[in-house]
C-alpha positions as CSV (number, residue, x, y, z in Angstrom):
1,M,11.7,-25.3,-7.0
2,T,9.7,-28.4,-7.8
3,S,6.3,-27.3,-8.6
4,P,3.5,-29.3,-6.8
5,T,0.8,-31.1,-8.8
6,P,-1.4,-28.4,-10.4
7,V,-4.8,-27.7,-8.7
8,S,-7.9,-27.7,-10.8
9,V,-9.1,-24.1,-11.3
10,S,-12.7,-23.3,-12.5
11,I,-13.0,-19.8,-13.3
12,D,-16.2,-19.5,-15.3
13,A,-19.2,-20.1,-12.9
14,A,-18.8,-19.1,-9.5
15,S,-21.3,-18.9,-6.4
16,I,-20.4,-15.1,-6.3
17,D,-19.5,-13.4,-9.6
18,P,-16.3,-11.2,-8.9
19,V,-17.2,-8.6,-11.6
20,S,-20.8,-8.0,-10.2
21,L,-19.4,-7.7,-6.8
22,A,-16.5,-5.5,-7.8
23,Q,-19.2,-3.2,-9.7
24,A,-21.3,-3.1,-6.4
25,L,-18.1,-1.9,-4.5
26,I,-17.1,0.6,-7.1
27,R,-20.6,2.2,-6.8
28,R,-19.9,3.3,-3.3
29,P,-17.7,6.7,-3.7
30,S,-15.5,5.6,-0.8
31,V,-12.8,8.4,-1.2
32,T,-10.6,8.5,1.5
33,P,-11.8,8.7,4.4
34,A,-15.5,8.2,3.4
35,D,-16.9,4.8,3.3
36,E,-20.4,5.5,1.7
37,G,-21.5,1.9,2.5
38,A,-18.6,0.1,0.8
39,M,-17.9,-2.1,4.0
40,D,-21.7,-2.6,4.4
41,T,-21.6,-4.2,1.0
42,L,-18.8,-6.2,1.8
43,Q,-19.9,-7.4,5.5
44,R,-23.2,-8.5,4.0
45,Q,-21.5,-10.7,1.4
46,L,-19.2,-12.2,3.9
47,E,-21.6,-12.9,6.5
48,A,-23.6,-14.7,3.8
49,L,-20.6,-17.0,3.2
50,G,-20.4,-17.9,7.1
51,F,-17.8,-15.2,8.3
52,N,-18.0,-13.6,11.8
53,C,-17.5,-10.0,10.9
54,R,-16.2,-7.3,13.4
55,R,-16.2,-3.6,12.4
56,M,-13.4,-1.9,14.0
57,K,-13.7,1.8,13.7
58,F,-10.9,4.1,14.7
59,G,-11.4,7.9,14.5
60,E,-13.5,8.3,11.4
61,I,-12.2,5.4,9.6
62,E,-14.3,2.1,9.2
63,N,-12.5,-1.0,9.0
64,L,-13.3,-4.6,9.0
65,Y,-11.9,-7.9,10.3
66,A,-13.8,-11.1,9.3
67,R,-12.9,-14.7,9.9
68,R,-14.5,-18.1,8.8
69,G,-13.3,-20.9,11.2
70,T,-11.5,-20.9,14.4
71,A,-8.7,-23.3,13.8
72,R,-5.2,-22.7,12.4
73,P,-3.8,-22.0,10.2
74,N,-5.3,-18.8,9.5
75,L,-4.8,-17.5,6.1
76,C,-5.9,-13.7,5.8
77,F,-6.7,-11.5,2.6
78,A,-5.9,-7.9,3.1
79,G,-7.0,-4.9,1.1
80,H,-8.7,-1.5,1.4
81,T,-12.1,-0.2,-0.1
82,D,-10.9,3.5,0.1
83,V,-9.9,5.1,-3.2
84,V,-8.0,8.3,-4.2
85,P,-10.2,11.4,-5.7
86,V,-11.4,10.7,-9.2
87,G,-9.9,14.3,-10.7
88,D,-11.9,15.7,-13.3
89,D,-15.3,13.7,-13.7
90,A,-15.7,14.9,-17.4
91,A,-12.5,13.5,-18.5
92,W,-13.9,9.9,-17.7
93,T,-14.8,7.6,-20.6
94,A,-17.5,6.3,-18.1
95,G,-18.6,7.7,-14.7
96,P,-16.0,7.1,-12.2
97,F,-18.5,5.6,-9.8
98,E,-20.8,4.0,-12.4
99,A,-18.8,0.9,-12.8
100,E,-19.8,0.6,-16.3
101,I,-18.6,-2.2,-18.5
102,K,-17.5,-1.3,-22.0
103,D,-16.2,-3.7,-24.6
104,G,-15.3,-6.2,-21.8
105,V,-13.5,-3.6,-19.7
106,L,-14.9,-2.5,-16.4
107,Y,-14.4,1.3,-15.7
108,G,-14.3,3.1,-12.5
109,R,-12.2,4.4,-9.6
110,G,-11.1,1.4,-7.6
111,A,-11.4,-1.1,-10.4
112,V,-7.8,-1.9,-10.1
113,D,-6.8,-0.4,-6.8
114,M,-8.2,-2.5,-5.4
115,K,-11.9,-3.1,-5.3
116,S,-11.9,-5.9,-8.1
117,A,-9.2,-7.6,-6.1
118,I,-11.4,-7.8,-3.1
119,A,-14.1,-9.1,-4.9
120,A,-12.1,-11.8,-6.7
121,F,-11.0,-13.1,-3.3
122,V,-14.5,-13.3,-2.0
123,A,-15.6,-14.9,-5.1
124,A,-12.8,-17.4,-4.6
125,V,-13.8,-18.2,-1.0
126,S,-17.3,-18.6,-2.0
127,K,-16.3,-21.7,-4.1
128,I,-14.6,-23.2,-1.3
129,P,-17.4,-24.0,1.4
130,E,-15.3,-26.2,3.4
131,H,-11.8,-25.9,4.2
132,A,-9.3,-26.8,7.0
133,G,-8.1,-24.0,9.5
134,S,-9.3,-20.5,9.0
135,I,-9.9,-17.8,6.2
136,S,-9.9,-14.1,7.4
137,F,-10.2,-10.6,5.9
138,L,-8.5,-7.5,7.1
139,I,-10.1,-4.5,5.0
140,T,-9.4,-0.9,5.9
141,G,-10.7,2.5,4.6
142,D,-7.4,4.4,5.2
143,E,-4.9,2.9,3.0
144,E,-4.8,5.7,0.3
145,G,-4.9,8.5,3.1
146,V,-2.4,9.1,6.1
147,A,-2.8,5.2,7.2
148,E,-3.2,6.3,10.8
149,D,-6.5,4.8,11.6
150,G,-6.4,1.9,9.2
151,T,-4.6,-1.5,9.0
152,V,-1.9,-0.2,11.7
153,K,-4.8,0.2,14.2
154,V,-6.3,-3.1,13.4
155,V,-3.0,-5.0,13.6
156,E,-2.4,-3.6,16.9
157,A,-5.8,-4.5,18.5
158,L,-5.6,-7.9,16.9
159,A,-2.1,-8.6,18.5
160,A,-3.2,-7.3,21.8
161,E,-6.1,-9.8,21.6
162,G,-3.8,-12.7,20.7
163,E,-5.5,-13.1,17.1
164,I,-3.0,-15.2,15.3
165,I,-2.9,-14.9,11.6
166,D,-0.3,-17.3,10.0
167,H,0.0,-15.9,6.6
168,C,-1.4,-13.0,4.7
169,I,-2.0,-12.2,0.9
170,V,-2.4,-8.6,0.1
171,G,-4.5,-7.8,-2.8
172,E,-2.7,-4.9,-4.2
173,P,-2.1,-4.5,-8.1
174,T,1.4,-5.9,-8.2
175,S,1.4,-7.3,-11.8
176,A,3.5,-5.3,-14.0
177,G,2.5,-5.7,-17.7
178,V,0.2,-8.8,-17.6
179,L,-1.8,-10.4,-14.9
180,G,0.6,-12.9,-13.0
181,D,4.0,-11.6,-14.3
182,M,5.1,-10.2,-10.8
183,V,4.3,-10.8,-7.0
184,K,5.8,-8.4,-4.2
185,I,7.7,-10.3,-1.5
186,G,8.9,-7.0,0.2
187,R,8.8,-3.2,0.1
188,R,11.1,-0.6,0.7
189,G,10.9,1.6,3.7
190,S,9.8,5.1,3.5
191,I,10.7,8.2,5.8
192,N,9.7,12.0,5.4
193,A,11.5,14.9,6.8
194,W,10.2,18.5,7.2
195,I,13.2,20.9,7.5
196,T,12.4,24.3,8.8
197,V,15.3,27.3,9.0
198,E,14.3,30.2,11.0
199,G,16.4,33.3,10.5
200,R,15.9,36.9,10.9
201,Q,14.0,39.1,8.0
202,G,15.7,42.4,6.6
203,H,16.8,44.5,3.7
204,V,19.2,43.0,1.3
205,A,21.3,46.0,1.3
206,Y,22.0,45.5,5.0
207,P,22.7,41.7,5.4
208,H,24.3,42.2,8.8
209,R,21.0,43.2,10.2
210,A,19.3,39.9,9.1
211,A,20.0,36.3,9.1
212,N,19.3,34.8,5.9
213,P,18.0,31.1,6.3
214,I,18.3,30.2,2.7
215,P,22.2,29.3,2.5
216,V,21.8,27.3,5.7
217,L,18.8,25.3,4.0
218,V,20.6,24.8,0.7
219,D,23.7,23.7,2.8
220,I,21.5,20.9,4.6
221,L,20.2,19.8,1.3
222,S,23.7,19.7,-0.3
223,R,25.0,17.4,2.6
224,L,21.9,15.0,2.4
225,Q,22.0,14.7,-1.4
226,S,25.9,14.2,-1.3
227,R,25.6,10.9,0.6
228,V,25.3,7.5,-1.3
229,L,23.1,5.7,1.0
230,D,23.9,2.3,-0.3
231,D,24.5,0.2,-3.5
232,G,21.6,-1.7,-3.1
233,Y,20.7,-4.8,-0.8
234,T,19.9,-8.4,-1.8
235,G,16.7,-8.3,-3.6
236,F,16.3,-4.5,-3.2
237,Q,17.4,-1.5,-5.5
238,P,19.4,1.1,-3.9
239,S,17.9,3.5,-1.4
240,N,17.2,7.1,-2.8
241,L,16.6,10.5,-1.2
242,E,14.7,13.1,-3.2
243,V,13.8,16.7,-2.2
244,T,10.1,16.9,-2.7
245,T,9.6,20.8,-2.0
246,V,11.6,23.9,-1.0
247,D,9.4,26.8,0.1
248,V,10.6,30.4,0.8
249,G,7.4,32.4,-0.1
250,N,9.3,35.5,-0.8
251,T,7.6,37.9,-3.4
252,A,9.8,40.8,-2.9
253,T,13.4,41.2,-4.5
254,N,14.8,43.2,-1.7
255,V,14.0,41.3,1.1
256,I,15.9,38.5,3.1
257,P,13.2,36.1,4.1
258,A,12.8,35.0,7.7
259,T,12.1,31.3,7.2
260,A,12.9,28.6,4.4
261,K,11.4,25.2,4.5
262,A,12.2,22.0,2.5
263,R,10.8,18.5,2.7
264,V,12.7,15.3,1.7
265,N,11.7,11.7,1.5
266,I,14.0,8.6,1.4
267,R,12.7,5.1,0.1
268,F,15.1,2.8,1.9
269,N,15.9,-0.9,1.7
270,P,16.6,-3.3,4.7
271,G,20.1,-2.0,5.1
272,H,18.8,1.0,7.1
273,T,16.1,1.7,9.8
274,G,13.8,4.8,10.0
275,A,15.5,5.4,13.2
276,Q,18.8,5.5,11.9
277,L,17.9,7.8,9.0
278,A,16.0,10.1,11.3
279,A,19.1,10.4,13.6
280,W,21.0,11.3,10.3
281,F,18.8,14.0,9.5
282,E,19.1,15.6,12.8
283,E,22.9,15.4,12.8
284,V,23.1,17.1,9.2
285,C,20.7,19.8,10.3
286,R,22.7,20.4,13.7
287,A,26.0,20.6,11.9
288,A,24.7,23.0,9.3
289,G,23.1,25.3,11.8
290,E,26.4,25.9,13.9
291,G,27.3,29.3,14.1
292,F,23.7,30.6,12.4
293,D,22.1,33.2,14.1
294,G,18.7,31.4,13.8
295,K,17.1,28.2,14.6
296,V,17.1,24.8,12.4
297,E,14.4,22.3,13.2
298,V,13.7,18.9,11.6
299,L,10.6,16.6,12.0
300,S,10.7,13.2,10.8
301,K,8.1,10.7,10.3
302,I,8.7,7.1,9.4
303,S,5.8,5.7,7.1
304,G,7.0,2.2,7.2
305,E,10.1,0.0,7.7
306,A,11.5,-1.9,4.8
307,F,10.7,-5.7,4.8
308,L,11.2,-9.0,3.0
309,T,9.4,-12.1,3.2
310,L,12.0,-14.9,2.1
311,P,11.0,-17.2,-0.6
312,G,9.9,-20.5,0.7
313,D,6.7,-22.6,1.1
314,F,4.4,-19.7,1.3
315,T,5.9,-18.0,-1.8
316,D,5.9,-21.4,-3.6
317,V,2.1,-21.7,-2.9
318,I,1.5,-18.5,-4.5
319,V,3.8,-19.0,-7.5
320,A,2.3,-22.2,-8.2
321,A,-1.4,-20.8,-8.0
322,V,-0.6,-18.1,-10.3
323,G,0.9,-20.7,-12.6
324,D,-2.4,-22.5,-12.4
325,A,-4.7,-19.6,-13.4
326,T,-2.4,-17.7,-15.9
327,G,0.3,-20.0,-16.9
328,R,2.9,-17.6,-16.0
329,V,5.9,-18.0,-13.5
330,P,5.8,-14.6,-11.7
331,E,8.8,-12.6,-10.7
332,L,9.3,-12.2,-6.9
333,S,9.8,-8.6,-6.5
334,T,10.4,-5.7,-4.0
335,T,9.9,-2.7,-6.3
336,G,7.3,0.3,-5.9
337,G,6.0,2.2,-3.2
338,T,4.7,1.4,0.3
339,S,1.5,-0.7,1.0
340,D,-0.3,-1.8,4.2
341,A,1.9,-5.0,4.0
342,R,4.2,-2.9,6.1
343,F,1.9,-3.2,9.0
344,I,0.9,-6.6,8.6
345,R,4.3,-8.1,8.7
346,A,4.4,-7.5,12.3
347,L,2.0,-10.2,12.6
348,C,2.9,-12.7,9.9
349,P,4.7,-13.5,6.6
350,V,3.0,-11.2,4.0
351,V,3.0,-11.3,0.0
352,E,1.1,-9.0,-2.3
353,F,-0.3,-10.3,-5.5
354,G,-3.3,-8.4,-7.6
355,L,-4.1,-7.1,-11.0
356,V,-2.0,-5.0,-13.5
357,G,-1.5,-1.8,-11.8
358,S,-0.9,0.5,-15.1
359,T,-4.2,2.6,-14.5
360,M,-4.4,2.9,-11.0
361,H,-5.0,6.4,-9.6
362,Q,-5.5,7.7,-13.2
363,V,-8.4,8.9,-15.1
364,D,-10.1,5.8,-16.7
365,E,-9.0,3.3,-14.1
366,R,-9.9,0.2,-15.7
367,V,-9.7,-3.7,-16.0
368,P,-10.6,-6.3,-18.3
369,V,-13.5,-8.1,-16.6
370,E,-11.7,-11.5,-17.7
371,E,-8.6,-10.7,-15.7
372,V,-10.8,-10.0,-12.7
373,R,-12.4,-13.6,-13.1
374,Q,-9.0,-15.0,-13.8
375,L,-7.6,-13.5,-10.4
376,A,-10.5,-15.1,-8.7
377,G,-9.3,-18.2,-10.1
378,A,-5.7,-17.7,-9.0
379,Y,-6.9,-16.9,-5.4
380,E,-9.0,-20.1,-5.6
381,A,-6.1,-21.9,-6.5
382,L,-4.0,-20.2,-3.7
383,I,-6.6,-21.0,-1.1
384,N,-6.7,-24.8,-2.1
385,R,-2.7,-25.1,-2.3
386,Y,-2.3,-23.2,0.9
387,F,-4.6,-25.4,3.0
388,A,-2.9,-28.6,1.2
389,A,0.5,-27.4,2.3
390,F,0.0,-25.8,5.8
391,A,-2.9,-27.4,7.2
């Protein structure tokens, strides 16, 4: 790939300080599904920058779609203001919602995942008062939860209205060891299955009077685990099935239980679809239950399909922007868990780039303040390069 001419990036003085805005967002204890004013804080800042803001509430979840400009291309930044619970407050070096800076490091829930990235993109936009096309924000309060009333609903609503987003950057903490070493261009899909085998309770000394569900459940799990799903897919690691719980709830030693349950998860690459895997679960459970004097049920839920944004002009822009701000050439990766990019891909090509994720969801979640400013510089370069390439 021939790198475009470097874009000048100024990281120091910004119209909006990304660290100050990150602190303001962190101080809103927006543990899913609570918002606690996080969206209001963001909306006020975006409106001051000339964005038309729409609050899109579904159920109890606050969502925000904001756009500046009406022309294409429309470059969207997506993220979430909700955070996971803090755990033991007393174990934190600084209060999880106080957003303290100690020795140049910002502490707080959401510092990495991902309020600082939202602040960095807002700061980047503030330094680009005029641009071709449009810039938009798609922000949800339901990424860390069940993700049913957040980005997926906003995407559906925007699509129904005919709103066009040409490309999207998601600010998830994708960097592995140092800022700028990794960009996500795809994600594996995820499917969960809840398996329930209902038999008939009885005395262990009289098994003919009972129907033990446990051997049937063990057979199902054995059949599932014995299959090698694949050896990988171009750009993806092999799919994997994991048994995440087995429950019988039997406290007695002389009782055959009536019910046995298990849950499994598969993280799968584009060699599979969620529907295909759900059908496989159904077939395995049906076969294992043949001849059993009881009932076997399986409930499957697809959390997201696998997707891949092929390397090309858009990823070239992001790689070059990362290089402008960090001097690094990021790896284009598909590793890790799911994100809301799995929903946004229905609208447009989507890529993820953000901070180092090593402390996300942990006690003492934290980020060096200089990295927040450096990320803002990378986003500024990304915006400039994007409109130079696509407008």
